Residue frames as qw, qx, qy, qz and C-alpha x, y, z in Angstrom:
[[0.270, -0.629, -0.562, -0.465, 11.94, 3.87, -17.94],
 [0.095, -0.415, 0.369, -0.826, 11.06, 6.44, -15.33],
 [0.007, 0.161, 0.870, -0.466, 9.37, 5.41, -12.13],
 [0.407, 0.352, 0.259, -0.802, 6.34, 7.55, -12.94],
 [0.545, 0.294, -0.543, -0.566, 5.91, 5.89, -16.35],
 [0.286, 0.029, -0.954, 0.080, 6.07, 2.47, -14.66],
 [0.156, 0.255, 0.694, -0.656, 3.46, 3.51, -12.07],
 [0.506, 0.320, -0.108, -0.794, 1.15, 4.77, -14.81],
 [0.499, 0.175, -0.782, -0.329, 1.36, 1.36, -16.45],
 [0.144, -0.097, -0.915, 0.363, 0.64, -0.41, -13.15],
 [0.297, 0.315, 0.449, -0.781, -2.35, 1.83, -12.40],
 [0.541, 0.295, -0.356, -0.702, -3.77, 1.49, -15.95],
 [0.426, 0.084, -0.891, -0.134, -3.44, -2.33, -15.85],
 [0.029, -0.185, -0.828, 0.528, -5.01, -2.53, -12.39],
 [0.402, 0.316, 0.176, -0.842, -7.87, -0.26, -13.43],
 [0.544, 0.231, -0.590, -0.550, -8.49, -2.46, -16.51],
 [0.282, -0.025, -0.948, 0.146, -8.54, -5.55, -14.32],
 [0.152, 0.277, 0.617, -0.721, -11.06, -3.90, -11.99],
 [0.495, 0.299, -0.161, -0.800, -13.23, -2.90, -14.98],
 [0.492, 0.123, -0.809, -0.298, -13.20, -6.51, -16.17],
 [0.116, -0.137, -0.887, 0.426, -14.22, -7.76, -12.72],
 [0.295, 0.346, 0.382, -0.805, -17.16, -5.33, -12.54],
 [0.300, 0.375, 0.798, 0.365, -18.28, -5.83, -16.12],
 [0.040, -0.323, -0.301, -0.896, -20.60, -3.46, -17.95],
 [0.216, 0.153, 0.550, -0.792, -23.26, -1.71, -15.93],
 [0.046, 0.397, 0.865, 0.303, -26.69, -3.11, -16.72],
 [0.278, -0.513, -0.268, -0.767, -29.92, -1.17, -16.92],
 [0.115, -0.184, 0.670, -0.710, -31.03, -0.49, -13.35],
 [0.732, -0.028, -0.010, -0.681, -34.51, -1.74, -14.21],
 [0.833, 0.085, -0.547, -0.022, -33.06, -5.25, -14.45],
 [0.501, -0.749, 0.273, -0.338, -32.82, -5.53, -10.69],
 [0.951, -0.217, 0.178, 0.128, -31.21, -8.97, -10.54],
 [0.743, 0.423, 0.000, 0.519, -28.50, -8.05, -13.06],
 [0.029, 0.823, -0.165, 0.543, -27.96, -4.69, -11.37],
 [0.718, -0.641, 0.219, -0.162, -27.59, -6.37, -7.95],
 [0.937, 0.002, 0.137, 0.323, -25.04, -8.78, -9.36],
 [0.499, 0.641, -0.041, 0.581, -23.15, -5.94, -11.03],
 [0.309, -0.850, 0.159, -0.396, -23.21, -3.97, -7.80],
 [0.861, -0.449, 0.226, 0.076, -21.60, -6.87, -5.93],
 [0.822, 0.272, 0.137, 0.481, -19.00, -7.28, -8.72],
 [0.209, 0.825, -0.056, 0.523, -18.29, -3.56, -8.65],
 [0.576, -0.766, 0.224, -0.175, -17.62, -3.73, -4.91],
 [0.913, -0.154, 0.247, 0.285, -15.20, -6.63, -5.53],
 [0.621, 0.583, 0.100, 0.515, -13.57, -4.62, -8.32],
 [0.108, -0.903, 0.139, -0.393, -13.06, -1.63, -6.02],
 [0.769, -0.575, 0.278, 0.026, -11.51, -3.86, -3.38],
 [0.869, 0.169, 0.217, 0.411, -9.20, -5.37, -6.01],
 [0.359, 0.791, 0.003, 0.495, -8.21, -1.91, -7.26],
 [0.352, -0.866, 0.225, -0.276, -7.41, -0.69, -3.77],
 [0.862, -0.388, 0.298, 0.131, -5.46, -3.81, -2.69],
 [0.801, 0.341, 0.179, 0.459, -3.38, -3.88, -5.89],
 [0.231, 0.824, -0.071, 0.513, -2.53, -0.19, -5.65],
 [0.582, -0.767, 0.240, -0.123, -1.64, -0.53, -1.96],
 [0.908, -0.099, 0.258, 0.316, 0.83, -3.22, -3.03],
 [0.583, 0.580, 0.124, 0.556, 2.23, -0.71, -5.54],
 [0.423, -0.080, -0.301, 0.851, 2.81, 1.78, -2.72],
 [0.175, -0.570, -0.309, -0.741, -0.35, 3.89, -2.89],
 [0.073, -0.208, -0.664, 0.715, -1.79, 5.55, 0.18],
 [0.183, -0.539, -0.621, -0.539, -5.52, 6.20, 0.39],
 [0.027, 0.167, 0.511, -0.843, -7.66, 8.54, 2.42],
 [0.173, -0.462, -0.720, -0.488, -11.43, 8.37, 2.34],
 [0.164, 0.152, 0.465, -0.856, -13.90, 10.76, 3.85],
 [0.155, 0.432, 0.875, 0.153, -17.29, 9.23, 3.10],
 [0.143, 0.852, 0.503, -0.005, -19.68, 11.59, 1.33],
 [0.099, -0.896, 0.139, 0.411, -16.86, 14.11, 0.85],
 [0.512, 0.714, -0.443, -0.180, -13.99, 12.73, -1.18],
 [0.960, -0.116, 0.175, 0.186, -11.55, 9.91, -1.81],
 [0.110, 0.897, -0.412, -0.113, -7.80, 10.56, -2.18],
 [0.962, 0.055, 0.060, 0.261, -4.91, 8.60, -3.55],
 [0.066, -0.891, 0.428, 0.137, -1.21, 9.37, -3.20],
 [0.911, 0.025, 0.323, 0.255, 1.29, 7.45, -5.32],
 [0.679, 0.294, 0.209, 0.640, 4.58, 8.42, -6.89],
 [0.265, -0.227, -0.119, 0.929, 4.51, 11.89, -5.34],
 [0.235, -0.220, -0.393, -0.861, 1.16, 12.75, -6.89],
 [0.138, 0.305, 0.776, -0.535, -2.04, 13.21, -4.84],
 [0.265, -0.182, -0.501, -0.803, -5.42, 13.21, -6.47],
 [0.274, 0.201, 0.713, -0.614, -8.93, 13.34, -5.05],
 [0.271, -0.207, -0.651, -0.678, -12.45, 12.73, -6.28],
 [0.491, -0.061, 0.416, -0.763, -15.95, 13.02, -4.88],
 [0.834, 0.163, -0.228, -0.475, -16.94, 9.97, -6.94],
 [0.931, -0.284, 0.224, -0.054, -14.91, 7.37, -5.03],
 [0.632, -0.416, 0.530, 0.383, -11.83, 5.35, -5.77],
 [0.638, 0.441, 0.508, 0.374, -12.51, 5.09, -9.52],
 [0.188, 0.958, 0.129, 0.174, -12.66, 8.86, -9.89],
 [0.404, -0.840, 0.321, 0.166, -9.57, 9.41, -7.74],
 [0.703, -0.135, 0.568, 0.405, -7.58, 6.85, -9.77],
 [0.516, 0.675, 0.407, 0.335, -8.73, 8.46, -13.02],
 [0.026, -0.996, 0.045, -0.074, -7.68, 11.88, -11.73],
 [0.597, -0.600, 0.442, 0.296, -4.32, 10.46, -10.59],
 [0.709, 0.213, 0.516, 0.431, -3.71, 9.05, -14.07],
 [0.314, 0.881, 0.220, 0.278, -4.47, 12.44, -15.67],
 [0.285, -0.932, 0.223, 0.037, -2.15, 14.24, -13.25],
 [0.718, -0.360, 0.498, 0.326, 0.60, 11.64, -13.68],
 [0.652, 0.474, 0.430, 0.405, 0.43, 11.84, -17.50],
 [0.114, 0.975, 0.062, 0.182, 0.60, 15.64, -17.28],
 [0.463, -0.793, 0.370, 0.140, 3.65, 15.49, -15.03],
 [0.781, -0.021, 0.511, 0.359, 5.29, 12.91, -17.32],
 [0.507, 0.747, 0.271, 0.333, 4.84, 15.26, -20.30],
 [0.131, -0.978, 0.142, -0.074, 6.52, 18.05, -18.36],
 [0.667, -0.540, 0.466, 0.214, 9.44, 15.79, -17.51],
 [0.797, 0.304, 0.417, 0.314, 10.01, 14.82, -21.15]]
């Protein structure tokens, strides 16, 4: 298995774990549920970052501008935070993997 394919699996599994930690986003009108979800989402983002750092990722954040991840020779950014950057990284990695096949 190629290293890139392995990394895609690691990132997908880690993202799924983070999604499970955060849980579904409640209606913002339910303030107590939304506050709990917001705390869980913050924990999920921390989990995502820590797990990907262990996998060799490098991060760069410029608040209110963008968030970047570099892993496996692929760099992706997003203005919507770590979740967006990870999603963009997965898309780029899958595209590169198709080209390598």
